[in-house]
C-alpha positions in Angstrom: 0.0 0.0 0.0 1.3 3.4 -0.9 -1.2 5.9 0.5 0.2 9.2 1.9 -2.7 11.5 2.5 -6.1 11.3 4.3 -8.8 13.8 3.2 -11.5 13.9 5.8 -14.9 15.5 5.9 -16.1 17.0 9.2 -19.8 16.9 9.8 -21.1 13.3 10.0 -17.6 12.0 9.4 -14.8 13.2 11.8 -17.2 15.0 14.1 -19.8 13.8 16.5 -21.9 16.9 17.0 -19.2 19.6 17.0 -16.6 17.6 18.7 -13.8 15.3 17.5 -14.3 12.1 19.6 -11.3 10.6 21.3 -11.1 7.5 19.2 -10.9 9.6 16.0 -8.4 12.0 17.5 -6.1 9.0 18.5 -6.5 7.4 15.1 -5.5 10.6 13.3 -2.5 11.2 15.6 -1.4 7.7 14.8 -1.8 8.4 11.1 0.5 11.4 11.5 3.0 9.2 13.3 2.9 6.9 10.2 3.8 9.9 8.0 0.4 10.7 6.6 -0.8 14.2 5.7 -4.2 14.8 7.2 -6.3 17.3 5.2 -9.6 18.5 6.4 -12.1 18.7 3.5 -15.3 20.4 4.7 -18.2 22.7 3.8 -17.4 24.6 7.0 -15.3 27.8 7.2 -11.5 27.6 7.3 -11.2 29.1 10.8 -13.1 26.2 12.3 -11.0 23.7 10.4 -7.8 25.3 11.7 -9.1 25.0 15.3 -9.7 21.2 14.7 -6.2 20.9 13.1 -4.6 22.3 16.2 -6.4 19.7 18.3 -5.2 17.0 16.0 -1.7 18.4 16.0 -1.0 19.1 12.3 -0.9 22.1 10.0 -1.6 20.5 6.6 -3.5 22.2 3.8 -7.3 22.7 4.3 -10.1 22.3 1.8 -12.9 24.6 3.1 -16.3 25.9 1.9 -16.9 22.7 -0.2 -13.8 23.3 -2.2 -14.3 27.1 -2.8 -11.2 27.6 -0.7 -7.9 25.7 -0.4 -5.8 27.3 2.3 -2.2 26.9 3.4 -2.2 27.5 7.2 1.6 27.8 7.3 2.1 30.4 4.5 -1.3 32.0 5.4 -2.4 32.1 1.8 -5.1 30.7 -0.4 -4.3 28.3 -3.2 -7.9 28.3 -4.4 -10.4 31.1 -3.8 -13.7 30.9 -5.7 -16.6 33.3 -5.1 -20.3 33.3 -5.8 -21.6 35.8 -8.4 -22.1 39.2 -6.6 -25.6 39.9 -8.0 -26.9 36.5 -7.0 -25.3 36.8 -3.5 -27.0 40.1 -2.9 -30.4 38.7 -4.1 -30.0 35.6 -2.0 -28.9 37.6 1.0 -32.1 39.7 0.9 -34.2 36.5 1.2 -32.1 35.3 4.1 -32.8 38.6 5.9 -36.5 37.9 5.9 -37.1 34.2 6.1 -37.3 32.1 9.2 -34.0 30.3 9.6 -30.3 30.3 10.1 -28.0 31.6 7.3 -24.3 31.9 7.1 -22.0 33.6 4.5 -18.2 33.1 4.5 -16.0 35.9 3.4 -12.2 36.2 3.4 -11.6 36.8 7.0 -14.8 35.8 8.8 -18.1 34.0 8.6 -21.3 36.0 9.2 -24.6 34.7 10.5 -28.2 36.0 10.2 -30.8 34.4 12.5 -34.5 35.0 12.1 -37.8 34.0 13.8 -37.0 31.4 16.4 -33.3 30.9 15.5 -32.0 33.9 17.4 -30.8 31.9 20.4 -29.0 29.2 18.6 -25.5 29.0 20.1 -22.7 30.2 17.9 -19.1 29.0 17.7 -16.5 31.7 18.4 -15.5 31.7 14.7 -18.9 33.0 13.7 -20.2 36.6 14.0 -24.0 37.3 14.2 -25.2 40.3 12.2 -28.5 42.0 11.5 -27.7 42.8 7.9 -25.2 41.5 5.3 -22.4 43.7 3.9 -22.6 44.7 0.2 -21.6 41.5 -1.6 -20.7 43.6 -4.6 -17.6 44.7 -2.7 -16.7 41.2 -1.6 -18.7 38.2 -2.6 -18.9 35.1 -0.3 -17.2 31.8 -0.9 -20.2 29.9 0.3 -23.7 30.4 1.7 -25.4 27.9 4.0 -29.1 27.8 4.9 -31.0 25.9 7.6 -34.7 26.0 8.6 -37.5 24.7 6.5 -38.9 28.2 5.6 -35.6 29.5 4.6 -34.6 26.4 2.7 -37.9 26.5 0.7 -37.4 30.1 -0.2 -33.8 29.6 -1.3 -34.9 26.7 -3.5 -37.6 28.8 -5.0 -35.1 31.5 -6.0 -32.7 29.0 -7.4 -35.5 27.4 -9.4 -35.9 30.7 -11.3 -32.3 30.7 -12.5 -30.3 28.7 -15.1 -27.8 28.0 -12.3 -24.9 27.3 -14.7 -22.7 29.4 -12.4 -23.6 28.0 -9.0 -23.6 24.6 -7.2 -26.3 23.7 -4.6 -25.9 20.7 -2.4 -28.2 19.3 0.3 -27.1 17.4 3.4 -28.0 16.9 7.1 -26.2 19.0 9.7 -25.1 17.9 13.2 -28.6 18.4 14.6 -30.4 16.5 11.8 -31.6 19.7 10.1 -31.4 19.9 6.3 -28.6 22.2 5.3 -28.2 23.8 1.8 -24.7 24.8 0.7 -24.4 27.2 -2.2 -21.0 27.8 -3.9 -19.6 28.7 -7.3 -20.1 26.0 -9.9 -16.4 25.2 -10.1 -16.1 24.6 -6.3 -16.0 21.0 -5.1 -13.9 18.9 -2.8 -12.6 16.7 -5.6 -11.1 19.7 -7.4 -9.8 20.9 -4.0 -8.1 17.6 -3.4 -6.4 17.7 -6.8 -5.1 21.2 -6.0 -3.8 19.9 -2.6 -2.0 17.0 -4.2 -0.4 19.2 -6.9 0.9 21.6 -4.2 2.3 18.7 -2.1 3.6 16.7 -5.0 1.4 13.7 -4.0 -0.5 11.6 -6.5 -4.3 11.6 -6.1 -4.0 7.8 -6.2 -2.1 8.0 -3.0 -5.0 9.5 -1.1 -7.8 8.1 1.0 -11.0 10.1 1.3 -13.6 9.8 4.1 -17.1 11.2 3.9 -20.8 10.7 4.4 -22.8 13.0 2.1 -23.5 14.1 -1.4 -20.9 16.9 -1.1 -18.3 14.2 -0.7 -19.0 12.4 -4.0 -16.5 14.5 -6.0 -13.9 13.9 -3.2 -14.6 10.1 -3.5 -14.2 10.3 -7.3 -10.9 12.1 -7.1 -9.3 10.0 -4.3 -7.4 6.8 -4.7 -9.6 5.1 -2.1 -13.0 6.2 -0.7 -14.4 5.3 2.7 -18.1 6.1 3.5 -19.4 6.3 7.0 -22.0 3.7 8.0 -24.9 6.1 8.3 -24.4 7.5 4.7 -27.1 7.2 2.1 -27.0 4.2 -0.3 -25.9 6.5 -3.1 -22.8 7.6 -1.1 -22.0 4.1 0.1 -22.2 2.8 -3.5 -19.6 5.4 -4.5 -17.2 4.2 -1.9 -14.6 1.5 -1.9 -15.3 0.6 1.7 -18.1 1.3 4.1 -17.0 1.7 7.7 -19.0 2.2 10.9 -21.0 5.4 11.5 -19.3 8.5 12.8 -20.9 8.0 16.2 -19.4 4.5 16.2 -16.0 6.1 15.2 -15.9 4.8 11.6 -12.6 6.6 10.8 -10.9 4.9 13.8 -12.4 1.5 12.7 -11.0 1.8 9.2 -7.6 3.1 10.1 -7.1 0.4 12.7 -7.8 -2.3 10.1 -5.7 -0.4 7.5 -2.6 -0.3 9.7 -3.1 -4.0 10.5 -2.7 -4.7 6.8 -6.2 -5.7 6.0 -6.2 -3.7 2.8 -2.7 -4.7 1.6 -4.1 -6.2 -1.5 -6.1 -3.1 -2.4 -5.4 -2.2 -6.1 -4.3 1.5 -6.5 
């Protein structure tokens, strides 16, 4: 076996709720000791991924915002920085100011949240800032929008249905609390393209990578990677796209797989 890099989704994969469970933490630290690069590949914002990196004990490249950003935490620079169309972002932002729900927009230096009608008291991580109005997205367009709450999700889908959408990508998944989450990025943004950019920067072949995920947003990551591992609670479509189905994230599927991997169970796996 000649794998050198692990690309790992956060929600529903590495995380249980908003925490990295101890078995996953121990498994990734063991992977670092074996010489692996550990790359977070998430729809979440980069600052959150960096905090998780520090807990793991590494500083490898980060794929954030569903591939709209690839960030080098050592050089403090972006290798990929894709933005939504400004006119669409402003239009979508107006809907998010009125609808019942929880909306987040990620810019260069921070992620902003608007909460409406029953969502005002939802706890926020320290890496998010609550606002009552968005900035002018003509000045700086967001890398990604996320939307939660049935009313907000329905209104966002209605707006998107009115467009040709050849310049944006919309994905649907379940968040840590079981709520449907929409993620909206530029069309070119996806985790698979992000992984290829990471591999090029690190001079690692994509066939030397193992990807871990659980949702539709991980399918491009699976397609790009040398080996794909789905969590046990993933949909049948995600499982069928994987080379191996592990335990669920709550049963520590990453730790289960890596334990078997380092014991040599996959030594005959054909790269």
